[in-house]
Biopython code that builds the backbone (N, CA, C, O; Angstrom):
import numpy as np
from Bio.PDB.StructureBuilder import StructureBuilder

atoms = [
    (1, "UNK", "N", (-5.580, -6.157, -22.025)),
    (1, "UNK", "CA", (-6.630, -5.230, -21.654)),
    (1, "UNK", "C", (-7.077, -5.445, -20.213)),
    (1, "UNK", "O", (-7.206, -4.488, -19.450)),
    (2, "UNK", "N", (-7.311, -6.692, -19.846)),
    (2, "UNK", "CA", (-7.766, -6.987, -18.500)),
    (2, "UNK", "C", (-6.695, -6.611, -17.469)),
    (2, "UNK", "O", (-7.006, -6.111, -16.388)),
    (3, "UNK", "N", (-5.441, -6.858, -17.821)),
    (3, "UNK", "CA", (-4.339, -6.507, -16.929)),
    (3, "UNK", "C", (-4.270, -4.993, -16.734)),
    (3, "UNK", "O", (-3.989, -4.516, -15.634)),
    (4, "UNK", "N", (-4.527, -4.237, -17.809)),
    (4, "UNK", "CA", (-4.514, -2.775, -17.710)),
    (4, "UNK", "C", (-5.587, -2.286, -16.747)),
    (4, "UNK", "O", (-5.351, -1.368, -15.962)),
    (5, "UNK", "N", (-6.762, -2.895, -16.806)),
    (5, "UNK", "CA", (-7.848, -2.504, -15.900)),
    (5, "UNK", "C", (-7.482, -2.812, -14.456)),
    (5, "UNK", "O", (-7.730, -2.010, -13.556)),
    (6, "UNK", "N", (-6.893, -3.972, -14.246)),
    (6, "UNK", "CA", (-6.481, -4.363, -12.901)),
    (6, "UNK", "C", (-5.426, -3.397, -12.364)),
    (6, "UNK", "O", (-5.523, -2.934, -11.227)),
    (7, "UNK", "N", (-4.420, -3.096, -13.185)),
    (7, "UNK", "CA", (-3.375, -2.171, -12.757)),
    (7, "UNK", "C", (-3.951, -0.786, -12.481)),
    (7, "UNK", "O", (-3.535, -0.119, -11.534)),
    (8, "UNK", "N", (-4.889, -0.359, -13.289)),
    (8, "UNK", "CA", (-5.532, 0.935, -13.078)),
    (8, "UNK", "C", (-6.305, 0.949, -11.761)),
    (8, "UNK", "O", (-6.288, 1.942, -11.034)),
    (9, "UNK", "N", (-6.980, -0.154, -11.462)),
    (9, "UNK", "CA", (-7.736, -0.259, -10.214)),
    (9, "UNK", "C", (-6.790, -0.235, -9.009)),
    (9, "UNK", "O", (-7.071, 0.417, -8.003)),
    (10, "UNK", "N", (-5.686, -0.941, -9.121)),
    (10, "UNK", "CA", (-4.694, -0.982, -8.045)),
    (10, "UNK", "C", (-4.097, 0.410, -7.844)),
    (10, "UNK", "O", (-3.963, 0.869, -6.710)),
    (11, "UNK", "N", (-3.738, 1.082, -8.937)),
    (11, "UNK", "CA", (-3.162, 2.425, -8.843)),
    (11, "UNK", "C", (-4.154, 3.400, -8.218)),
    (11, "UNK", "O", (-3.776, 4.251, -7.412)),
    (12, "UNK", "N", (-5.410, 3.273, -8.590)),
    (12, "UNK", "CA", (-6.444, 4.139, -8.030)),
    (12, "UNK", "C", (-6.587, 3.912, -6.527)),
    (12, "UNK", "O", (-6.700, 4.866, -5.757)),
    (13, "UNK", "N", (-6.580, 2.653, -6.118)),
    (13, "UNK", "CA", (-6.700, 2.327, -4.700)),
    (13, "UNK", "C", (-5.501, 2.848, -3.910)),
    (13, "UNK", "O", (-5.660, 3.374, -2.808)),
    (14, "UNK", "N", (-4.298, 2.701, -4.477)),
    (14, "UNK", "CA", (-3.100, 3.211, -3.801)),
    (14, "UNK", "C", (-3.170, 4.733, -3.670)),
    (14, "UNK", "O", (-2.754, 5.284, -2.651)),
    (15, "UNK", "N", (-3.687, 5.413, -4.682)),
    (15, "UNK", "CA", (-3.840, 6.871, -4.607)),
    (15, "UNK", "C", (-4.802, 7.243, -3.485)),
    (15, "UNK", "O", (-4.569, 8.209, -2.759)),
    (16, "UNK", "N", (-5.885, 6.478, -3.342)),
    (16, "UNK", "CA", (-6.843, 6.724, -2.255)),
    (16, "UNK", "C", (-6.182, 6.530, -0.891)),
    (16, "UNK", "O", (-6.382, 7.329, 0.024)),
    (17, "UNK", "N", (-5.396, 5.466, -0.765)),
    (17, "UNK", "CA", (-4.713, 5.166, 0.495)),
    (17, "UNK", "C", (-3.738, 6.289, 0.837)),
    (17, "UNK", "O", (-3.704, 6.758, 1.975)),
    (18, "UNK", "N", (-2.944, 6.723, -0.148)),
    (18, "UNK", "CA", (-1.977, 7.800, 0.104)),
    (18, "UNK", "C", (-2.674, 9.100, 0.492)),
    (18, "UNK", "O", (-2.211, 9.809, 1.386)),
    (19, "UNK", "N", (-3.783, 9.417, -0.175)),
    (19, "UNK", "CA", (-4.528, 10.631, 0.153)),
    (19, "UNK", "C", (-5.075, 10.556, 1.576)),
    (19, "UNK", "O", (-4.993, 11.533, 2.321)),
    (20, "UNK", "N", (-5.629, 9.414, 1.960)),
    (20, "UNK", "CA", (-6.166, 9.255, 3.316)),
    (20, "UNK", "C", (-5.067, 9.435, 4.349)),
    (20, "UNK", "O", (-5.294, 10.029, 5.403)),
    (21, "UNK", "N", (-3.878, 8.927, 4.052)),
    (21, "UNK", "CA", (-2.764, 9.049, 4.988)),
    (21, "UNK", "C", (-2.284, 10.497, 5.079)),
    (21, "UNK", "O", (-1.987, 10.983, 6.170)),
    (22, "UNK", "N", (-2.207, 11.189, 3.937)),
    (22, "UNK", "CA", (-1.833, 12.611, 3.975)),
    (22, "UNK", "C", (-2.877, 13.417, 4.727)),
    (22, "UNK", "O", (-2.539, 14.286, 5.530)),
    (23, "UNK", "N", (-4.147, 13.129, 4.466)),
    (23, "UNK", "CA", (-5.230, 13.843, 5.150)),
    (23, "UNK", "C", (-5.201, 13.608, 6.658)),
    (23, "UNK", "O", (-5.663, 14.450, 7.428)),
    (24, "UNK", "N", (-4.657, 12.458, 7.085)),
    (24, "UNK", "CA", (-4.562, 12.140, 8.512)),
    (24, "UNK", "C", (-3.302, 12.744, 9.147)),
    (24, "UNK", "O", (-3.054, 12.565, 10.339)),
    (25, "UNK", "N", (-2.511, 13.458, 8.339)),
    (25, "UNK", "CA", (-1.333, 14.129, 8.886)),
    (25, "UNK", "C", (-0.042, 13.345, 8.807)),
    (25, "UNK", "O", (0.885, 13.604, 9.575)),
    (26, "UNK", "N", (0.038, 12.395, 7.897)),
    (26, "UNK", "CA", (1.249, 11.595, 7.731)),
    (26, "UNK", "C", (1.893, 11.913, 6.388)),
    (26, "UNK", "O", (1.197, 12.212, 5.418)),
    (27, "UNK", "N", (3.227, 11.848, 6.330)),
    (27, "UNK", "CA", (3.970, 12.042, 5.089)),
    (27, "UNK", "C", (4.711, 10.762, 4.748)),
    (27, "UNK", "O", (5.209, 10.061, 5.628)),
    (28, "UNK", "N", (4.775, 10.473, 3.469)),
    (28, "UNK", "CA", (5.528, 9.324, 2.989)),
    (28, "UNK", "C", (6.952, 9.773, 2.680)),
    (28, "UNK", "O", (7.156, 10.822, 2.068)),
    (29, "UNK", "N", (7.932, 8.984, 3.101)),
    (29, "UNK", "CA", (9.330, 9.294, 2.806)),
    (29, "UNK", "C", (10.014, 8.062, 2.226)),
    (29, "UNK", "O", (9.658, 6.926, 2.537)),
    (30, "UNK", "N", (10.989, 8.313, 1.392)),
    (30, "UNK", "CA", (11.793, 7.233, 0.834)),
    (30, "UNK", "C", (13.235, 7.518, 1.208)),
    (30, "UNK", "O", (13.773, 8.582, 0.902)),
    (31, "UNK", "N", (13.842, 6.569, 1.864)),
    (31, "UNK", "CA", (15.251, 6.713, 2.246)),
    (31, "UNK", "C", (15.965, 5.396, 1.985)),
    (31, "UNK", "O", (15.333, 4.356, 1.803)),
    (32, "UNK", "N", (17.251, 5.455, 1.971)),
    (32, "UNK", "CA", (18.073, 4.266, 1.797)),
    (32, "UNK", "C", (18.764, 3.954, 3.114)),
    (32, "UNK", "O", (19.407, 4.819, 3.708)),
    (33, "UNK", "N", (18.629, 2.714, 3.566)),
    (33, "UNK", "CA", (19.295, 2.271, 4.795)),
    (33, "UNK", "C", (20.070, 0.995, 4.495)),
    (33, "UNK", "O", (19.723, 0.264, 3.567)),
    (34, "UNK", "N", (21.112, 0.720, 5.269)),
    (34, "UNK", "CA", (21.846, -0.538, 5.071)),
    (34, "UNK", "C", (20.883, -1.721, 5.238)),
    (34, "UNK", "O", (20.047, -1.726, 6.141)),
    (35, "UNK", "N", (21.007, -2.711, 4.367)),
    (35, "UNK", "CA", (20.042, -3.817, 4.372)),
    (35, "UNK", "C", (19.987, -4.543, 5.710)),
    (35, "UNK", "O", (18.943, -5.089, 6.068)),
    (36, "UNK", "N", (21.084, -4.559, 6.453)),
    (36, "UNK", "CA", (21.060, -5.247, 7.742)),
    (36, "UNK", "C", (20.292, -4.445, 8.802)),
    (36, "UNK", "O", (20.018, -4.966, 9.883)),
    (37, "UNK", "N", (19.945, -3.200, 8.509)),
    (37, "UNK", "CA", (19.202, -2.354, 9.453)),
    (37, "UNK", "C", (17.735, -2.137, 9.065)),
    (37, "UNK", "O", (17.013, -1.422, 9.760)),
    (38, "UNK", "N", (17.297, -2.742, 7.974)),
    (38, "UNK", "CA", (15.941, -2.494, 7.474)),
    (38, "UNK", "C", (14.878, -2.858, 8.500)),
    (38, "UNK", "O", (13.982, -2.056, 8.762)),
    (39, "UNK", "N", (14.955, -4.028, 9.076)),
    (39, "UNK", "CA", (13.935, -4.448, 10.049)),
    (39, "UNK", "C", (13.895, -3.507, 11.253)),
    (39, "UNK", "O", (12.822, -3.108, 11.705)),
    (40, "UNK", "N", (15.060, -3.162, 11.757)),
    (40, "UNK", "CA", (15.128, -2.263, 12.908)),
    (40, "UNK", "C", (14.548, -0.898, 12.557)),
    (40, "UNK", "O", (13.767, -0.338, 13.326)),
    (41, "UNK", "N", (14.926, -0.364, 11.404)),
    (41, "UNK", "CA", (14.432, 0.945, 10.993)),
    (41, "UNK", "C", (12.922, 0.927, 10.790)),
    (41, "UNK", "O", (12.221, 1.848, 11.208)),
    (42, "UNK", "N", (12.429, -0.123, 10.148)),
    (42, "UNK", "CA", (10.986, -0.239, 9.906)),
    (42, "UNK", "C", (10.224, -0.295, 11.229)),
    (42, "UNK", "O", (9.200, 0.371, 11.386)),
    (43, "UNK", "N", (10.717, -1.080, 12.172)),
    (43, "UNK", "CA", (10.052, -1.166, 13.475)),
    (43, "UNK", "C", (10.070, 0.174, 14.206)),
    (43, "UNK", "O", (9.078, 0.553, 14.828)),
    (44, "UNK", "N", (11.195, 0.895, 14.134)),
    (44, "UNK", "CA", (11.265, 2.215, 14.765)),
    (44, "UNK", "C", (10.290, 3.194, 14.115)),
    (44, "UNK", "O", (9.642, 3.984, 14.801)),
    (45, "UNK", "N", (10.194, 3.137, 12.795)),
    (45, "UNK", "CA", (9.267, 4.027, 12.085)),
    (45, "UNK", "C", (7.821, 3.733, 12.488)),
    (45, "UNK", "O", (7.044, 4.659, 12.718)),
    (46, "UNK", "N", (7.456, 2.455, 12.575)),
    (46, "UNK", "CA", (6.085, 2.115, 12.976)),
    (46, "UNK", "C", (5.824, 2.481, 14.432)),
    (46, "UNK", "O", (4.703, 2.845, 14.788)),
    (47, "UNK", "N", (6.839, 2.390, 15.268)),
    (47, "UNK", "CA", (6.666, 2.828, 16.662)),
    (47, "UNK", "C", (6.345, 4.322, 16.712)),
    (47, "UNK", "O", (5.521, 4.753, 17.519)),
    (48, "UNK", "N", (6.994, 5.115, 15.850)),
    (48, "UNK", "CA", (6.713, 6.549, 15.800)),
    (48, "UNK", "C", (5.287, 6.807, 15.324)),
    (48, "UNK", "O", (4.602, 7.684, 15.851)),
    (49, "UNK", "N", (4.846, 6.052, 14.338)),
    (49, "UNK", "CA", (3.465, 6.194, 13.842)),
    (49, "UNK", "C", (2.481, 5.849, 14.957)),
    (49, "UNK", "O", (1.522, 6.583, 15.194)),
    (50, "UNK", "N", (2.718, 4.741, 15.632)),
    (50, "UNK", "CA", (1.808, 4.289, 16.683)),
    (50, "UNK", "C", (1.812, 5.222, 17.897)),
    (50, "UNK", "O", (0.807, 5.328, 18.599)),
    (51, "UNK", "N", (2.935, 5.896, 18.145)),
    (51, "UNK", "CA", (3.059, 6.751, 19.324)),
    (51, "UNK", "C", (2.532, 8.170, 19.110)),
    (51, "UNK", "O", (2.415, 8.927, 20.074)),
    (52, "UNK", "N", (2.216, 8.544, 17.885)),
    (52, "UNK", "CA", (1.853, 9.935, 17.616)),
    (52, "UNK", "C", (0.460, 10.306, 18.121)),
    (52, "UNK", "O", (0.136, 11.489, 18.226)),
    (53, "UNK", "N", (-0.359, 9.314, 18.432)),
    (53, "UNK", "CA", (-1.678, 9.613, 18.980)),
    (53, "UNK", "C", (-2.775, 9.802, 17.950)),
    (53, "UNK", "O", (-3.919, 10.083, 18.306)),
    (54, "UNK", "N", (-2.438, 9.649, 16.670)),
    (54, "UNK", "CA", (-3.450, 9.752, 15.610)),
    (54, "UNK", "C", (-3.676, 8.381, 14.997)),
    (54, "UNK", "O", (-2.789, 7.528, 14.995)),
    (55, "UNK", "N", (-4.872, 8.189, 14.481)),
    (55, "UNK", "CA", (-5.194, 6.945, 13.807)),
    (55, "UNK", "C", (-4.533, 6.922, 12.430)),
    (55, "UNK", "O", (-4.649, 7.880, 11.666)),
    (56, "UNK", "N", (-3.843, 5.829, 12.117)),
    (56, "UNK", "CA", (-3.189, 5.677, 10.820)),
    (56, "UNK", "C", (-4.104, 4.904, 9.887)),
    (56, "UNK", "O", (-4.488, 3.778, 10.203)),
    (57, "UNK", "N", (-4.467, 5.483, 8.738)),
    (57, "UNK", "CA", (-5.338, 4.784, 7.790)),
    (57, "UNK", "C", (-4.609, 3.621, 7.102)),
    (57, "UNK", "O", (-3.755, 3.831, 6.240)),
    (58, "UNK", "N", (-4.954, 2.420, 7.490)),
    (58, "UNK", "CA", (-4.389, 1.223, 6.864)),
    (58, "UNK", "C", (-5.223, 0.840, 5.651)),
    (58, "UNK", "O", (-6.188, 1.526, 5.314)),
    (59, "UNK", "N", (-4.857, -0.237, 5.006)),
    (59, "UNK", "CA", (-5.567, -0.684, 3.810)),
    (59, "UNK", "C", (-6.952, -1.231, 4.092)),
    (59, "UNK", "O", (-7.832, -1.169, 3.233)),
    (60, "UNK", "N", (-7.152, -1.758, 5.271)),
    (60, "UNK", "CA", (-8.430, -2.388, 5.598)),
    (60, "UNK", "C", (-9.564, -1.374, 5.483)),
    (60, "UNK", "O", (-9.379, -0.193, 5.775)),
    (61, "UNK", "N", (-10.727, -1.837, 5.061)),
    (61, "UNK", "CA", (-11.864, -0.924, 4.894)),
    (61, "UNK", "C", (-12.196, -0.125, 6.141)),
    (61, "UNK", "O", (-12.634, 1.022, 6.040)),
    (62, "UNK", "N", (-11.997, -0.708, 7.315)),
    (62, "UNK", "CA", (-12.332, 0.019, 8.538)),
    (62, "UNK", "C", (-11.215, 0.954, 8.986)),
    (62, "UNK", "O", (-11.391, 1.715, 9.937)),
    (63, "UNK", "N", (-10.059, 0.904, 8.307)),
    (63, "UNK", "CA", (-8.963, 1.801, 8.618)),
    (63, "UNK", "C", (-8.220, 1.481, 9.899)),
    (63, "UNK", "O", (-7.383, 2.272, 10.333)),
    (64, "UNK", "N", (-8.499, 0.353, 10.511)),
    (64, "UNK", "CA", (-7.884, 0.033, 11.792)),
    (64, "UNK", "C", (-7.126, -1.289, 11.768)),
    (64, "UNK", "O", (-6.798, -1.818, 12.830)),
    (65, "UNK", "N", (-6.845, -1.826, 10.616)),
    (65, "UNK", "CA", (-6.126, -3.098, 10.503)),
    (65, "UNK", "C", (-4.760, -2.983, 11.169)),
    (65, "UNK", "O", (-4.003, -2.057, 10.875)),
    (66, "UNK", "N", (-4.447, -3.891, 12.040)),
    (66, "UNK", "CA", (-3.158, -3.816, 12.733)),
    (66, "UNK", "C", (-2.060, -4.409, 11.870)),
    (66, "UNK", "O", (-2.257, -5.418, 11.193)),
    (67, "UNK", "N", (-0.922, -3.776, 11.904)),
    (67, "UNK", "CA", (0.237, -4.210, 11.131)),
    (67, "UNK", "C", (0.913, -5.365, 11.864)),
    (67, "UNK", "O", (1.074, -5.332, 13.084)),
    (68, "UNK", "N", (1.300, -6.366, 11.117)),
    (68, "UNK", "CA", (2.028, -7.483, 11.701)),
    (68, "UNK", "C", (3.516, -7.174, 11.641)),
    (68, "UNK", "O", (4.069, -6.960, 10.562)),
    (69, "UNK", "N", (4.153, -7.151, 12.783)),
    (69, "UNK", "CA", (5.605, -6.885, 12.830)),
    (69, "UNK", "C", (6.360, -8.108, 12.348)),
    (69, "UNK", "O", (5.949, -9.247, 12.568)),
    (70, "UNK", "N", (7.457, -7.845, 11.695)),
    (70, "UNK", "CA", (8.292, -8.945, 11.238)),
    (70, "UNK", "C", (8.884, -9.667, 12.433)),
    (70, "UNK", "O", (9.240, -9.044, 13.434)),
    (71, "UNK", "N", (8.985, -10.949, 12.328)),
    (71, "UNK", "CA", (9.530, -11.764, 13.411)),
    (71, "UNK", "C", (10.948, -12.199, 13.028)),
    (71, "UNK", "O", (11.136, -12.977, 12.093)),
    (72, "UNK", "N", (11.915, -11.702, 13.740)),
    (72, "UNK", "CA", (13.284, -12.147, 13.521)),
    (72, "UNK", "C", (14.187, -11.578, 14.545)),
    (72, "UNK", "O", (15.389, -11.842, 14.523)),
]
sb = StructureBuilder()
sb.init_structure("model")
sb.init_model(0)
sb.init_chain("A")
sb.init_seg("    ")
for serial, (resi, resn, name, xyz) in enumerate(atoms, 1):
    if name == "N":
        sb.init_residue(resn, " ", resi, " ")
    sb.init_atom(name, np.array(xyz, "f"), 0.0, 1.0, " ", f" {name:<3s}", serial, name[0])
structure = sb.get_structure()
């Protein structure tokens, strides 16, 4: 029972995050890339988000939490 409540809370929060991102003019996409290109593709995608000139709603309450890039 407690796990169900937690999962429901997490799902609700994720729905809020996705709605905020759609409302800010962003679309979520799912694609398949070769595993050796994942880091490069992810960094390129975040560069596009950062370069668009709009604020991206992150998980942080203030909506401005900076993403930590993978180091490798």
